[in-house]
N, CA, C, O and the ligand as a Tripos MOL2 file, in Angstrom:
@<TRIPOS>MOLECULE
protein
  209   207    53     0     0
PROTEIN
NO_CHARGES

@<TRIPOS>ATOM
      1 N          17.3110 -100.2920   14.6360 N.3       1 MET1
      2 CA         18.6890 -100.0300   14.2100 C.3       1 MET1
      3 C          19.6730 -100.3800   15.3220 C.2       1 MET1
      4 O          19.4730 -100.0520   16.4910 O.2       1 MET1
      5 N          20.7200 -101.0450   14.9210 N.am      2 LYS2
      6 CA         21.7110 -101.4970   15.8930 C.3       2 LYS2
      7 C          22.7730 -100.4180   16.1090 C.2       2 LYS2
      8 O          23.3040  -99.8560   15.1520 O.2       2 LYS2
      9 N          23.0680 -100.1460   17.3460 N.am      3 ILE3
     10 CA         24.1010  -99.1570   17.6620 C.3       3 ILE3
     11 C          25.4190  -99.8900   17.8790 C.2       3 ILE3
     12 O          25.5330 -100.7550   18.7480 O.2       3 ILE3
     13 N          26.3820  -99.5360   17.0940 N.am      4 LYS4
     14 CA         27.6980 -100.1710   17.2420 C.3       4 LYS4
     15 C          28.4330  -99.5360   18.4130 C.2       4 LYS4
     16 O          28.5110  -98.3150   18.5400 O.2       4 LYS4
     17 N          28.9610 -100.3910   19.2480 N.am      5 GLU5
     18 CA         29.7160  -99.8910   20.3900 C.3       5 GLU5
     19 C          31.0580 -100.5960   20.4520 C.2       5 GLU5
     20 O          31.2120 -101.7330   20.0060 O.2       5 GLU5
     21 N          31.9930  -99.9070   21.0020 N.am      6 ARG6
     22 CA         33.3090 -100.5200   21.1800 C.3       6 ARG6
     23 C          33.7180 -100.3820   22.6410 C.2       6 ARG6
     24 O          33.2790  -99.4810   23.3560 O.2       6 ARG6
     25 N          34.5680 -101.2990   23.0510 N.am      7 PHE7
     26 CA         35.0000 -101.2850   24.4370 C.3       7 PHE7
     27 C          36.2710 -100.4610   24.5990 C.2       7 PHE7
     28 O          37.1400 -100.4640   23.7270 O.2       7 PHE7
     29 N          36.3670  -99.7730   25.6960 N.am      8 VAL8
     30 CA         37.5740  -99.0000   26.0140 C.3       8 VAL8
     31 C          37.9520  -99.2720   27.4650 C.2       8 VAL8
     32 O          37.1040  -99.6020   28.2940 O.2       8 VAL8
     33 N          39.2230  -99.1280   27.7470 N.am      9 PHE9
     34 CA         39.6920  -99.1860   29.1190 C.3       9 PHE9
     35 C          39.6010  -97.8130   29.7440 C.2       9 PHE9
     36 O          39.6630  -96.7960   29.0540 O.2       9 PHE9
     37 N          39.4570  -97.7930   31.0410 N.am     10 LEU10
     38 CA         39.6170  -96.5430   31.7710 C.3      10 LEU10
     39 C          40.8800  -96.6610   32.6230 C.2      10 LEU10
     40 O          40.9710  -97.5030   33.5160 O.2      10 LEU10
     41 N          41.8380  -95.8050   32.3290 N.am     11 LEU11
     42 CA         43.1220  -95.8300   33.0200 C.3      11 LEU11
     43 C          43.1680  -94.8020   34.1350 C.2      11 LEU11
     44 O          42.7430  -93.6590   33.9680 O.2      11 LEU11
     45 N          43.6850  -95.2250   35.2630 N.am     12 CYS12
     46 CA         43.9330  -94.2780   36.3400 C.3      12 CYS12
     47 C          45.0220  -93.3080   35.8930 C.2      12 CYS12
     48 O          46.0560  -93.7300   35.3750 O.2      12 CYS12
     49 N          44.7980  -92.0210   36.0900 N.am     13 SER13
     50 CA         45.7870  -91.0290   35.6380 C.3      13 SER13
     51 C          46.9970  -90.9810   36.5740 C.2      13 SER13
     52 O          48.0180  -90.3920   36.2220 O.2      13 SER13
     53 N          46.9020  -91.5760   37.7290 N.am     14 ASP14
     54 CA         48.0330  -91.6000   38.6500 C.3      14 ASP14
     55 C          48.9350  -92.8060   38.4260 C.2      14 ASP14
     56 O          50.1350  -92.6500   38.2030 O.2      14 ASP14
     57 N          48.3660  -94.0100   38.4840 N.am     15 CYS15
     58 CA         49.1830  -95.2210   38.4200 C.3      15 CYS15
     59 C          49.0800  -95.9500   37.0880 C.2      15 CYS15
     60 O          49.7630  -96.9500   36.8710 O.2      15 CYS15
     61 N          48.2290  -95.4550   36.1970 N.am     16 LYS16
     62 CA         48.0880  -95.9980   34.8390 C.3      16 LYS16
     63 C          47.5570  -97.4270   34.8030 C.2      16 LYS16
     64 O          47.6890  -98.1180   33.7930 O.2      16 LYS16
     65 N          46.9670  -97.8580   35.8870 N.am     17 ASN17
     66 CA         46.3680  -99.1770   35.8680 C.3      17 ASN17
     67 C          45.0140  -99.1370   35.1700 C.2      17 ASN17
     68 O          44.2710  -98.1600   35.2610 O.2      17 ASN17
     69 N          44.7210 -100.2240   34.4730 N.am     18 ARG18
     70 CA         43.4510 -100.3040   33.7620 C.3      18 ARG18
     71 C          42.4040 -100.8700   34.6980 C.2      18 ARG18
     72 O          42.2240 -102.0840   34.7990 O.2      18 ARG18
     73 N          41.7300  -99.9870   35.3670 N.am     19 ASN19
     74 CA         40.8240 -100.4130   36.4260 C.3      19 ASN19
     75 C          39.4310 -100.7740   35.9390 C.2      19 ASN19
     76 O          38.7550 -101.6120   36.5350 O.2      19 ASN19
     77 N          39.0180 -100.1600   34.8880 N.am     20 TYR20
     78 CA         37.6470 -100.3650   34.4370 C.3      20 TYR20
     79 C          37.5920 -100.5300   32.9330 C.2      20 TYR20
     80 O          38.4370 -100.0170   32.1990 O.2      20 TYR20
     81 N          36.5880 -101.2500   32.4950 N.am     21 THR21
     82 CA         36.2660 -101.2450   31.0740 C.3      21 THR21
     83 C          34.8920 -100.6400   30.9230 C.2      21 THR21
     84 O          34.0340 -100.7810   31.7950 O.2      21 THR21
     85 N          34.6970  -99.9800   29.8330 N.am     22 THR22
     86 CA         33.3940  -99.4230   29.5360 C.3      22 THR22
     87 C          33.2190  -99.4690   28.0240 C.2      22 THR22
     88 O          34.0880  -99.9590   27.3040 O.2      22 THR22
     89 N          32.1300  -98.9740   27.5690 N.am     23 HIS23
     90 CA         31.9330  -98.9640   26.1150 C.3      23 HIS23
     91 C          31.3060  -97.6580   25.7070 C.2      23 HIS23
     92 O          30.6220  -96.9950   26.4860 O.2      23 HIS23
     93 N          31.5550  -97.3080   24.4750 N.am     24 LYS24
     94 CA         30.9340  -96.1090   23.9390 C.3      24 LYS24
     95 C          30.6490  -96.2970   22.4680 C.2      24 LYS24
     96 O          31.1640  -97.2250   21.8440 O.2      24 LYS24
     97 N          29.8460  -95.4400   21.9190 N.am     25 ARG25
     98 CA         29.4750  -95.5610   20.5190 C.3      25 ARG25
     99 C          30.6870  -95.3660   19.6230 C.2      25 ARG25
    100 O          31.5740  -94.5570   19.8950 O.2      25 ARG25
    101 N          30.6880  -96.1330   18.5550 N.am     26 GLN26
    102 CA         31.8380  -96.1640   17.6780 C.3      26 GLN26
    103 C          32.1610  -94.7950   17.0710 C.2      26 GLN26
    104 O          33.3300  -94.4640   16.8710 O.2      26 GLN26
    105 N          31.1550  -94.0250   16.7870 N.am     27 LYS27
    106 CA         31.4080  -92.7430   16.1280 C.3      27 LYS27
    107 C          31.5960  -91.5920   17.1130 C.2      27 LYS27
    108 O          31.7950  -90.4470   16.7050 O.2      27 LYS27
    109 N          31.5340  -91.8880   18.3730 N.am     28 ALA28
    110 CA         31.7050  -90.8400   19.3720 C.3      28 ALA28
    111 C          33.1310  -90.3200   19.3260 C.2      28 ALA28
    112 O          34.0790  -91.1030   19.2670 O.2      28 ALA28
    113 N          33.2860  -89.0150   19.3530 N.am     29 THR29
    114 CA         34.6270  -88.4390   19.2560 C.3      29 THR29
    115 C          35.1050  -87.8830   20.5830 C.2      29 THR29
    116 O          36.2820  -87.5570   20.7390 O.2      29 THR29
    117 N          34.2080  -87.7760   21.5250 N.am     30 TYR30
    118 CA         34.5930  -87.2210   22.8140 C.3      30 TYR30
    119 C          35.5030  -88.1760   23.5800 C.2      30 TYR30
    120 O          35.4760  -89.3880   23.3620 O.2      30 TYR30
    121 N          36.2860  -87.6270   24.4550 N.am     31 LYS31
    122 CA         37.1440  -88.4330   25.3110 C.3      31 LYS31
    123 C          36.4520  -88.6650   26.6450 C.2      31 LYS31
    124 O          35.9390  -87.7460   27.2830 O.2      31 LYS31
    125 N          36.4620  -89.9130   27.0320 N.am     32 LEU32
    126 CA         35.8520  -90.2290   28.3160 C.3      32 LEU32
    127 C          36.8080  -89.8650   29.4500 C.2      32 LEU32
    128 O          38.0090  -90.1240   29.3800 O.2      32 LEU32
    129 N          36.2600  -89.2750   30.4700 N.am     33 GLU33
    130 CA         37.0520  -88.9460   31.6500 C.3      33 GLU33
    131 C          36.1410  -89.0360   32.8520 C.2      33 GLU33
    132 O          35.1700  -88.2880   32.9640 O.2      33 GLU33
    133 N          36.4530  -89.9530   33.7530 N.am     34 LYS34
    134 CA         35.5550  -90.1690   34.8800 C.3      34 LYS34
    135 C          36.3190  -90.2400   36.1860 C.2      34 LYS34
    136 O          37.4440  -90.7350   36.2520 O.2      34 LYS34
    137 N          35.6850  -89.7390   37.2030 N.am     35 LYS35
    138 CA         36.2190  -89.8820   38.5510 C.3      35 LYS35
    139 C          35.7870  -91.2350   39.0760 C.2      35 LYS35
    140 O          34.6000  -91.5050   39.2600 O.2      35 LYS35
    141 N          36.7830  -92.0810   39.3130 N.am     36 LYS36
    142 CA         36.4550  -93.3950   39.8280 C.3      36 LYS36
    143 C          37.4470  -93.8010   40.8980 C.2      36 LYS36
    144 O          38.5430  -93.2530   41.0160 O.2      36 LYS36
    145 N          37.0170  -94.7860   41.6720 N.am     37 TYR37
    146 CA         37.8900  -95.2590   42.7390 C.3      37 TYR37
    147 C          38.9720  -96.1690   42.1770 C.2      37 TYR37
    148 O          38.6850  -97.1120   41.4390 O.2      37 TYR37
    149 N          40.2100  -95.8790   42.5310 N.am     38 CYS38
    150 CA         41.3210  -96.7280   42.1360 C.3      38 CYS38
    151 C          41.7760  -97.5290   43.3510 C.2      38 CYS38
    152 O          42.1370  -96.9660   44.3850 O.2      38 CYS38
    153 N          41.7530  -98.8560   43.2060 N.am     39 ARG39
    154 CA         42.1160  -99.6710   44.3710 C.3      39 ARG39
    155 C          43.6270  -99.7020   44.5780 C.2      39 ARG39
    156 O          44.0960 -100.0840   45.6500 O.2      39 ARG39
    157 N          44.3940  -99.3010   43.5590 N.am     40 PHE40
    158 CA         45.8400  -99.2500   43.7210 C.3      40 PHE40
    159 C          46.2690  -97.9830   44.4580 C.2      40 PHE40
    160 O          47.1470  -98.0170   45.3200 O.2      40 PHE40
    161 N          45.6330  -96.8640   44.1050 N.am     41 CYS41
    162 CA         45.9240  -95.5980   44.7960 C.3      41 CYS41
    163 C          45.1050  -95.4630   46.0680 C.2      41 CYS41
    164 O          45.4030  -94.6280   46.9220 O.2      41 CYS41
    165 N          44.0980  -96.2680   46.1890 N.am     42 ARG42
    166 CA         43.1720  -96.2300   47.3240 C.3      42 ARG42
    167 C          42.5200  -94.8620   47.4850 C.2      42 ARG42
    168 O          42.3630  -94.3540   48.5960 O.2      42 ARG42
    169 N          42.1530  -94.2920   46.3740 N.am     43 LYS43
    170 CA         41.4260  -93.0250   46.3930 C.3      43 LYS43
    171 C          40.7350  -92.8280   45.0520 C.2      43 LYS43
    172 O          40.9600  -93.5820   44.1060 O.2      43 LYS43
    173 N          39.8990  -91.8140   44.9870 N.am     44 HIS44
    174 CA         39.2610  -91.4820   43.7200 C.3      44 HIS44
    175 C          40.2180  -90.6640   42.8610 C.2      44 HIS44
    176 O          40.7780  -89.6610   43.3040 O.2      44 HIS44
    177 N          40.3870  -91.1090   41.6440 N.am     45 THR45
    178 CA         41.2460  -90.3800   40.7190 C.3      45 THR45
    179 C          40.5080  -90.2180   39.3980 C.2      45 THR45
    180 O          39.4620  -90.8280   39.1770 O.2      45 THR45
    181 N          41.0630  -89.3950   38.5310 N.am     46 THR46
    182 CA         40.5040  -89.2570   37.1900 C.3      46 THR46
    183 C          40.9480  -90.4360   36.3360 C.2      46 THR46
    184 O          42.1340  -90.7620   36.2830 O.2      46 THR46
    185 N          40.0120  -91.0580   35.6840 N.am     47 HIS47
    186 CA         40.3120  -92.1600   34.7900 C.3      47 HIS47
    187 C          40.0640  -91.7280   33.3540 C.2      47 HIS47
    188 O          39.0210  -91.1630   33.0230 O.2      47 HIS47
    189 N          41.0420  -92.0050   32.5170 N.am     48 LYS48
    190 CA         40.9150  -91.6240   31.1200 C.3      48 LYS48
    191 C          40.8380  -92.8590   30.2470 C.2      48 LYS48
    192 O          41.3620  -93.9190   30.5890 O.2      48 LYS48
    193 N          40.1760  -92.7030   29.1180 N.am     49 GLU49
    194 CA         39.9650  -93.8600   28.2570 C.3      49 GLU49
    195 C          41.2140  -94.2470   27.4780 C.2      49 GLU49
    196 O          42.0680  -93.4180   27.1610 O.2      49 GLU49
    197 N          41.2810  -95.5030   27.1930 N.am     50 ARG50
    198 CA         42.3360  -96.0500   26.3480 C.3      50 ARG50
    199 C          41.6990  -97.1820   25.5580 C.2      50 ARG50
    200 O          40.9220  -97.9660   26.1030 O.2      50 ARG50
    201 N          42.0240  -97.2660   24.2910 N.am     51 LYS51
    202 CA         41.4310  -98.3130   23.4590 C.3      51 LYS51
    203 C          41.8860  -99.6860   23.8860 C.2      51 LYS51
    204 O          42.9780  -99.8540   24.4300 O.2      51 LYS51
    205 N          41.0500 -100.6550   23.6370 N.am     52 LEU52
    206 CA         41.3820 -102.0400   23.9550 C.3      52 LEU52
    207 C          42.4720 -102.5580   23.0310 C.2      52 LEU52
    208 O          42.8850 -103.7120   23.1490 O.2      52 LEU52
    209 ZN         45.5810  -95.4420   40.5310 Zn       53 ZN53
@<TRIPOS>BOND
     1     1     2 1
     2     2     3 1
     3     3     4 2
     4     3     5 am
     5     5     6 1
     6     6     7 1
     7     7     8 2
     8     7     9 am
     9     9    10 1
    10    10    11 1
    11    11    12 2
    12    11    13 am
    13    13    14 1
    14    14    15 1
    15    15    16 2
    16    15    17 am
    17    17    18 1
    18    18    19 1
    19    19    20 2
    20    19    21 am
    21    21    22 1
    22    22    23 1
    23    23    24 2
    24    23    25 am
    25    25    26 1
    26    26    27 1
    27    27    28 2
    28    27    29 am
    29    29    30 1
    30    30    31 1
    31    31    32 2
    32    31    33 am
    33    33    34 1
    34    34    35 1
    35    35    36 2
    36    35    37 am
    37    37    38 1
    38    38    39 1
    39    39    40 2
    40    39    41 am
    41    41    42 1
    42    42    43 1
    43    43    44 2
    44    43    45 am
    45    45    46 1
    46    46    47 1
    47    47    48 2
    48    47    49 am
    49    49    50 1
    50    50    51 1
    51    51    52 2
    52    51    53 am
    53    53    54 1
    54    54    55 1
    55    55    56 2
    56    55    57 am
    57    57    58 1
    58    58    59 1
    59    59    60 2
    60    59    61 am
    61    61    62 1
    62    62    63 1
    63    63    64 2
    64    63    65 am
    65    65    66 1
    66    66    67 1
    67    67    68 2
    68    67    69 am
    69    69    70 1
    70    70    71 1
    71    71    72 2
    72    71    73 am
    73    73    74 1
    74    74    75 1
    75    75    76 2
    76    75    77 am
    77    77    78 1
    78    78    79 1
    79    79    80 2
    80    79    81 am
    81    81    82 1
    82    82    83 1
    83    83    84 2
    84    83    85 am
    85    85    86 1
    86    86    87 1
    87    87    88 2
    88    87    89 am
    89    89    90 1
    90    90    91 1
    91    91    92 2
    92    91    93 am
    93    93    94 1
    94    94    95 1
    95    95    96 2
    96    95    97 am
    97    97    98 1
    98    98    99 1
    99    99   100 2
   100    99   101 am
   101   101   102 1
   102   102   103 1
   103   103   104 2
   104   103   105 am
   105   105   106 1
   106   106   107 1
   107   107   108 2
   108   107   109 am
   109   109   110 1
   110   110   111 1
   111   111   112 2
   112   111   113 am
   113   113   114 1
   114   114   115 1
   115   115   116 2
   116   115   117 am
   117   117   118 1
   118   118   119 1
   119   119   120 2
   120   119   121 am
   121   121   122 1
   122   122   123 1
   123   123   124 2
   124   123   125 am
   125   125   126 1
   126   126   127 1
   127   127   128 2
   128   127   129 am
   129   129   130 1
   130   130   131 1
   131   131   132 2
   132   131   133 am
   133   133   134 1
   134   134   135 1
   135   135   136 2
   136   135   137 am
   137   137   138 1
   138   138   139 1
   139   139   140 2
   140   139   141 am
   141   141   142 1
   142   142   143 1
   143   143   144 2
   144   143   145 am
   145   145   146 1
   146   146   147 1
   147   147   148 2
   148   147   149 am
   149   149   150 1
   150   150   151 1
   151   151   152 2
   152   151   153 am
   153   153   154 1
   154   154   155 1
   155   155   156 2
   156   155   157 am
   157   157   158 1
   158   158   159 1
   159   159   160 2
   160   159   161 am
   161   161   162 1
   162   162   163 1
   163   163   164 2
   164   163   165 am
   165   165   166 1
   166   166   167 1
   167   167   168 2
   168   167   169 am
   169   169   170 1
   170   170   171 1
   171   171   172 2
   172   171   173 am
   173   173   174 1
   174   174   175 1
   175   175   176 2
   176   175   177 am
   177   177   178 1
   178   178   179 1
   179   179   180 2
   180   179   181 am
   181   181   182 1
   182   182   183 1
   183   183   184 2
   184   183   185 am
   185   185   186 1
   186   186   187 1
   187   187   188 2
   188   187   189 am
   189   189   190 1
   190   190   191 1
   191   191   192 2
   192   191   193 am
   193   193   194 1
   194   194   195 1
   195   195   196 2
   196   195   197 am
   197   197   198 1
   198   198   199 1
   199   199   200 2
   200   199   201 am
   201   201   202 1
   202   202   203 1
   203   203   204 2
   204   203   205 am
   205   205   206 1
   206   206   207 1
   207   207   208 2
@<TRIPOS>SUBSTRUCTURE
     1 MET1         2 RESIDUE 1 A MET
     2 LYS2         6 RESIDUE 1 A LYS
     3 ILE3        10 RESIDUE 1 A ILE
     4 LYS4        14 RESIDUE 1 A LYS
     5 GLU5        18 RESIDUE 1 A GLU
     6 ARG6        22 RESIDUE 1 A ARG
     7 PHE7        26 RESIDUE 1 A PHE
     8 VAL8        30 RESIDUE 1 A VAL
     9 PHE9        34 RESIDUE 1 A PHE
    10 LEU10       38 RESIDUE 1 A LEU
    11 LEU11       42 RESIDUE 1 A LEU
    12 CYS12       46 RESIDUE 1 A CYS
    13 SER13       50 RESIDUE 1 A SER
    14 ASP14       54 RESIDUE 1 A ASP
    15 CYS15       58 RESIDUE 1 A CYS
    16 LYS16       62 RESIDUE 1 A LYS
    17 ASN17       66 RESIDUE 1 A ASN
    18 ARG18       70 RESIDUE 1 A ARG
    19 ASN19       74 RESIDUE 1 A ASN
    20 TYR20       78 RESIDUE 1 A TYR
    21 THR21       82 RESIDUE 1 A THR
    22 THR22       86 RESIDUE 1 A THR
    23 HIS23       90 RESIDUE 1 A HIS
    24 LYS24       94 RESIDUE 1 A LYS
    25 ARG25       98 RESIDUE 1 A ARG
    26 GLN26      102 RESIDUE 1 A GLN
    27 LYS27      106 RESIDUE 1 A LYS
    28 ALA28      110 RESIDUE 1 A ALA
    29 THR29      114 RESIDUE 1 A THR
    30 TYR30      118 RESIDUE 1 A TYR
    31 LYS31      122 RESIDUE 1 A LYS
    32 LEU32      126 RESIDUE 1 A LEU
    33 GLU33      130 RESIDUE 1 A GLU
    34 LYS34      134 RESIDUE 1 A LYS
    35 LYS35      138 RESIDUE 1 A LYS
    36 LYS36      142 RESIDUE 1 A LYS
    37 TYR37      146 RESIDUE 1 A TYR
    38 CYS38      150 RESIDUE 1 A CYS
    39 ARG39      154 RESIDUE 1 A ARG
    40 PHE40      158 RESIDUE 1 A PHE
    41 CYS41      162 RESIDUE 1 A CYS
    42 ARG42      166 RESIDUE 1 A ARG
    43 LYS43      170 RESIDUE 1 A LYS
    44 HIS44      174 RESIDUE 1 A HIS
    45 THR45      178 RESIDUE 1 A THR
    46 THR46      182 RESIDUE 1 A THR
    47 HIS47      186 RESIDUE 1 A HIS
    48 LYS48      190 RESIDUE 1 A LYS
    49 GLU49      194 RESIDUE 1 A GLU
    50 ARG50      198 RESIDUE 1 A ARG
    51 LYS51      202 RESIDUE 1 A LYS
    52 LEU52      206 RESIDUE 1 A LEU
    53 ZN53       209 GROUP 0 **** ****
């Protein structure tokens, strides 16, 4: 069985830059939130998902 996935952006919560892309299952309802390094802020910030 094929799992459908869609791509999402991960936005820095500080500068709103789209630093990363990732993917998640199409029917997933949870919101992605990850601590990642932002090269614009030059620090680790919370990144939130945004649809492509
Ligand atoms: Zn940033």
